[in-house]
C-alpha positions as CSV (number, residue, x, y, z in Angstrom):
1,M,39.5,20.7,-49.1
2,S,41.9,22.4,-47.0
3,K,43.9,19.8,-44.5
4,G,45.1,22.6,-42.3
5,P,43.2,24.2,-39.2
6,V,40.0,25.8,-39.8
7,L,39.6,29.6,-38.2
8,F,36.6,31.3,-37.5
9,D,36.4,35.1,-37.6
10,L,34.2,36.4,-34.6
11,E,31.7,39.0,-35.5
12,G,31.7,42.3,-34.6
13,D,33.2,43.0,-31.0
14,A,32.4,39.8,-29.6
15,K,34.9,38.5,-27.0
16,A,36.5,35.1,-26.9
17,P,35.8,33.0,-24.4
18,S,38.0,32.4,-21.6
19,P,38.8,29.5,-19.4
20,T,37.8,32.1,-16.1
21,D,34.3,32.2,-17.7
22,V,33.8,28.6,-17.2
23,P,31.4,28.3,-14.1
24,P,33.3,26.2,-11.1
25,V,32.5,22.7,-10.8
26,P,30.2,22.0,-7.9
27,D,31.6,20.2,-4.8
28,A,31.0,16.6,-4.4
29,A,28.2,15.5,-1.8
30,P,29.9,14.7,1.3
31,V,30.0,11.1,2.3
32,A,27.8,10.2,5.2
33,A,29.9,9.0,8.2
34,P,29.3,5.5,9.4
35,E,27.3,5.3,12.4
36,G,26.5,1.8,13.1
37,R,23.2,1.3,11.7
38,A,23.1,-2.5,12.8
39,M,24.0,-1.9,16.4
40,H,21.7,1.4,16.4
41,T,18.8,-0.9,15.1
42,I,19.4,-3.8,17.8
43,A,19.7,-1.4,20.6
44,T,16.5,0.6,19.5
45,L,14.4,-2.5,19.1
46,A,15.7,-4.1,22.2
47,A,15.1,-1.5,24.5
48,R,11.5,-0.8,23.3
49,R,9.2,-1.7,26.0
50,P,6.1,-3.6,24.5
51,S,2.7,-1.8,25.2
52,R,0.1,-3.1,27.5
53,L,-2.3,-4.0,24.5
54,S,0.6,-6.0,22.8
55,R,1.5,-7.9,25.9
56,L,-2.1,-8.8,26.6
57,F,-2.7,-9.9,23.0
58,W,0.5,-12.3,23.2
59,G,-0.7,-13.5,26.4
60,L,-4.4,-14.1,25.3
61,L,-3.1,-15.7,22.1
62,L,-0.4,-18.0,23.7
63,S,-3.0,-19.2,26.3
64,L,-5.6,-19.8,23.5
65,L,-3.1,-21.9,21.4
66,G,-2.2,-23.8,24.9
67,A,-5.9,-24.5,25.2
68,V,-6.6,-25.7,21.6
69,V,-3.5,-28.0,21.6
70,S,-4.0,-29.4,25.0
71,I,-7.9,-30.3,24.1
72,S,-6.8,-31.4,20.6
73,A,-4.0,-33.7,22.1
74,W,-6.4,-35.1,24.7
75,D,-9.3,-35.9,22.0
76,F,-6.5,-37.6,20.0
77,V,-5.2,-39.7,22.6
78,T,-8.8,-40.9,24.1
79,S,-9.9,-41.6,20.5
80,L,-6.7,-43.6,20.0
81,L,-7.0,-45.7,23.1
82,A,-10.7,-46.6,21.8
83,Q,-9.3,-47.8,18.7
84,N,-6.0,-49.5,19.6
85,P,-5.0,-49.5,23.3
86,V,-1.5,-50.3,22.9
87,L,-0.8,-47.5,20.2
88,G,-2.9,-45.3,22.6
89,Y,-0.7,-46.1,25.6
90,A,2.4,-45.9,23.6
91,V,1.3,-42.2,22.4
92,T,0.3,-41.3,25.8
93,G,3.9,-42.1,27.1
94,L,5.3,-40.0,24.4
95,I,3.1,-37.1,25.5
96,I,3.9,-37.5,29.2
97,A,7.8,-37.6,28.3
98,F,7.3,-34.4,26.0
99,A,5.3,-32.6,29.2
100,A,8.5,-33.8,31.4
101,V,10.8,-32.2,29.2
102,C,9.0,-28.6,28.9
103,L,8.8,-28.8,32.7
104,A,12.5,-29.3,33.1
105,L,12.9,-26.4,30.7
106,V,10.6,-24.2,32.7
107,L,12.4,-25.1,35.8
108,R,16.0,-24.5,34.3
109,E,14.7,-21.1,33.2
110,L,13.1,-20.0,36.6
111,A,16.5,-21.3,38.2
112,A,18.4,-19.1,35.7
113,F,16.3,-16.0,36.5
114,A,16.8,-16.9,40.5
115,R,20.8,-16.9,39.7
116,L,20.7,-13.7,37.8
117,A,18.6,-12.2,40.6
118,R,21.1,-13.5,43.3
119,I,24.0,-11.8,41.3
120,D,21.9,-8.6,41.4
121,R,21.1,-8.3,45.1
122,L,24.8,-9.0,45.7
123,H,26.1,-6.4,43.6
124,R,23.5,-3.9,45.1
125,R,24.7,-5.0,48.6
126,A,28.5,-4.4,47.5
127,E,27.7,-1.0,46.3
128,T,25.8,-0.3,49.8
129,A,28.5,-1.3,51.7
130,L,30.9,0.7,49.7
131,A,28.9,4.0,50.1
132,T,28.3,3.3,53.7
133,S,31.9,1.9,54.6
134,D,30.1,-0.9,56.5
135,L,32.6,-3.5,57.2
136,G,30.0,-6.0,58.3
137,E,28.2,-5.7,55.2
138,A,31.3,-6.2,53.4
139,R,32.2,-9.5,54.9
140,G,28.6,-10.7,54.4
141,V,28.9,-10.0,50.9
142,L,32.2,-11.7,50.7
143,R,30.6,-14.8,52.3
144,D,27.9,-14.9,49.6
145,L,30.3,-14.3,47.0
146,D,32.5,-17.3,48.1
147,R,29.4,-19.6,48.3
148,L,28.5,-18.3,44.9
149,Y,31.9,-19.7,43.1
150,A,31.9,-22.5,45.7
151,G,33.1,-25.9,43.3
152,R,34.7,-23.4,40.6
153,E,38.5,-24.5,39.8
154,D,39.2,-21.5,38.0
155,V,38.6,-19.2,41.0
156,R,39.9,-21.8,43.7
157,W,43.3,-20.1,44.3
158,G,41.9,-16.6,44.5
159,R,39.2,-17.5,47.2
160,D,41.9,-19.4,49.3
161,R,43.8,-16.1,49.0
162,V,41.0,-13.9,50.2
163,Q,40.5,-16.4,53.2
164,S,44.0,-16.1,54.0
165,L,44.1,-12.2,53.9
166,E,40.6,-11.4,55.0
167,A,41.7,-10.8,58.6
168,D,44.3,-8.2,57.6
169,Q,41.5,-6.0,55.9
170,M,40.0,-3.4,58.1
171,D,37.5,-1.5,56.1
172,A,34.9,-2.3,53.3
173,A,36.9,-1.0,50.5
174,G,39.9,-2.9,51.2
175,L,38.0,-6.2,51.5
176,L,35.7,-5.7,48.5
177,G,39.2,-4.7,46.8
178,L,40.7,-7.6,47.8
179,A,38.0,-10.0,46.5
180,E,37.9,-7.7,43.2
181,T,41.6,-8.5,42.7
182,E,42.0,-12.2,43.7
183,I,38.5,-13.7,42.5
184,L,37.2,-11.3,40.0
185,N,40.3,-10.5,38.0
186,P,40.6,-13.7,36.1
187,L,36.9,-13.6,35.1
188,D,37.2,-10.1,34.1
189,L,39.9,-11.2,31.7
190,A,38.1,-14.1,30.4
191,A,34.8,-11.5,29.6
192,A,37.2,-8.8,28.1
193,R,38.3,-11.9,25.5
194,E,34.6,-12.8,24.7
195,I,34.0,-9.1,24.2
196,E,37.0,-8.8,21.6
197,A,35.8,-12.1,20.0
198,A,32.3,-10.6,19.5
199,A,33.8,-7.4,18.3
200,R,36.0,-9.0,15.8
201,Q,32.8,-10.9,14.5
202,V,30.7,-8.2,13.9
203,A,33.3,-5.8,12.2
204,M,34.2,-8.6,9.9
205,V,31.1,-9.7,9.1
206,T,29.7,-6.1,8.3
207,A,32.8,-5.3,6.4
208,V,32.6,-8.2,3.9
209,V,29.1,-9.3,3.7
210,P,27.1,-6.8,1.4
211,L,23.6,-8.7,2.1
212,A,20.8,-6.5,3.4
213,F,20.1,-7.0,7.2
214,A,23.0,-9.6,7.4
215,D,25.1,-7.1,9.7
216,V,21.8,-6.9,11.7
217,I,21.5,-10.7,11.9
218,A,25.2,-11.2,12.7
219,A,25.4,-8.2,15.1
220,L,22.1,-9.6,16.8
221,T,23.4,-13.2,17.2
222,A,26.9,-12.5,18.3
223,N,25.8,-9.8,21.1
224,L,23.4,-12.4,22.5
225,R,26.0,-14.8,22.4
226,M,28.4,-12.5,24.0
227,I,26.1,-11.3,26.7
228,R,25.1,-15.2,27.6
229,R,28.9,-16.0,27.8
230,I,29.7,-12.9,30.0
231,A,26.9,-13.9,32.5
232,E,28.1,-17.4,32.7
233,I,31.8,-16.4,33.3
234,Y,30.5,-14.3,36.3
235,G,28.2,-17.4,37.3
236,G,24.8,-16.2,35.9
237,R,24.1,-19.4,33.5
238,S,21.3,-17.5,32.0
239,G,18.7,-19.7,30.2
240,T,17.1,-18.5,26.7
241,L,14.6,-16.2,28.1
242,G,17.3,-15.3,30.9
243,S,19.7,-14.1,28.2
244,W,16.8,-12.2,26.4
245,R,15.9,-10.3,29.5
246,L,19.5,-9.5,30.1
247,A,20.1,-8.5,26.9
248,R,17.3,-6.0,27.1
249,A,18.4,-4.8,30.2
250,V,21.8,-3.9,29.0
251,M,20.4,-2.2,25.9
252,T,17.9,-0.3,27.8
253,H,21.0,0.8,29.9
254,L,23.1,1.8,26.9
255,V,19.9,3.7,25.4
256,A,19.3,5.7,28.6
257,T,23.0,6.6,28.9
258,G,23.1,7.8,25.5
259,A,26.2,5.2,25.3
260,V,24.9,4.1,21.9
261,A,25.9,7.1,20.1
262,I,29.7,6.6,19.1
263,G,31.8,9.5,19.1
264,D,34.6,10.4,16.3
265,D,37.3,10.4,19.0
266,L,36.6,6.7,19.8
267,V,36.7,6.0,15.9
268,G,39.8,7.7,15.3
269,A,41.5,5.7,18.0
270,V,40.5,2.8,16.8
271,A,40.9,3.1,13.2
272,G,44.1,5.3,13.4
273,G,43.5,9.0,12.6
274,G,41.4,9.5,9.6
275,V,41.5,6.1,7.9
276,L,37.9,6.1,7.5
277,S,38.1,8.6,4.9
278,K,40.5,6.0,2.8
279,L,38.4,2.9,3.3
280,S,35.0,2.4,1.8
281,R,32.0,2.9,4.1
282,R,31.3,-1.0,4.7
283,F,34.8,-1.3,6.3
284,G,33.7,2.1,8.3
285,E,30.4,0.3,9.3
286,G,32.3,-2.5,10.4
287,I,34.5,-0.6,12.7
288,V,31.7,1.3,14.3
289,N,29.4,-1.7,15.0
290,G,32.6,-3.6,16.4
291,A,33.0,-0.7,18.9
292,L,29.5,-0.5,19.7
293,T,29.3,-4.4,20.4
294,A,32.3,-3.6,22.5
295,R,30.3,-0.9,24.7
296,V,27.6,-3.7,24.7
297,G,30.1,-6.1,26.1
298,V,31.4,-3.8,28.8
299,A,27.9,-2.8,29.9
300,A,27.1,-6.6,30.3
301,M,30.1,-6.8,32.3
302,E,28.7,-4.2,34.6
303,V,25.4,-5.9,34.8
304,C,26.7,-9.5,35.6
305,R,29.6,-8.6,37.7
306,P,28.5,-9.7,41.2
307,L,30.6,-6.5,42.7
308,P,30.9,-3.0,41.1
309,F,34.3,-1.6,39.7
310,S,36.2,-0.2,42.5
311,V,39.7,-1.1,42.9
312,A,39.6,-2.7,39.5
313,K,39.5,-0.2,36.3
314,R,36.5,-0.6,34.0
315,P,37.8,-2.1,30.8
316,S,38.6,0.6,27.8
317,V,36.1,0.1,25.3
318,T,39.0,1.7,22.9
319,R,41.4,-1.0,23.9
320,L,39.2,-3.6,23.6
321,V,38.4,-2.6,20.0
322,Q,42.0,-1.9,19.0
323,R,42.8,-5.6,20.4
324,A,39.9,-7.0,18.7
325,L,40.2,-5.3,15.2
326,T,44.4,-5.8,14.7
327,G,44.9,-7.2,11.6
328,L,41.5,-6.9,10.1
329,F,41.8,-3.2,8.9
330,S,45.0,-1.4,7.7
331,K,45.6,1.5,9.9
332,G,47.3,3.5,6.8
């Protein structure tokens, strides 16, 4: 047996294969860019208006369940009173206490709706005063703003400062700008911190938790908490139903204005030029979801703020996300 190389003679004029004859390697399919699936899902679901048929269905269902529960409770209490009066009266007291708590919750929700409506009316009046340069209307807005924040220690210094400088302002823009600078500036800073915390939480959970729908649940929870806290900072004090209504209004505004779609310029500014191509898709989704959460927060500031942004600058989403994600992702 030969131990050397084995040579094969090609028959005829057959040409030996060349590396140039090898077909080219097909290009790999491009990796889809992160799109913030969790935030897009939340925005779409929150902005969707239920149909009249579905509202009628849920209204009739709740009415029917309420009637069944009320009748069952009445029959239970009357039969218990007939069998054991002492136990029957005790259960009756529990039911009355439960009804009183439910009534208190309803009144609190109504008060929250009324307070949010009050801030919304104040915002519209301020916009009208700025558009028409109506100094009298601006002074009325300032008086209502002072009553809105009466008793709050965090803006007491600003309110006193506005009262001392109010007489020097001779136009609506200057007067409302003074209120923005002295009263709303610390509230804007507090709202910005809430936005940064929510964006950081959403980005981190999206990046490190691989469970299905975990990013959607985390984003929904963080955004609802952020919107509620922003409303409380500006004096809204929204309840449970008020928070849902406010969140729906914010998401509807974002979808209508197209602000849910995030651009490459924002992602590049946040992540630091081309870093998404070096990171995994989960990290890219975390950055995009965090940026969209910041956009939701800025929209919530615009909705909950009693005065529109005029002298004060609207917070930059890019700067908010940069501060929120500092240290979470490497910039390469």
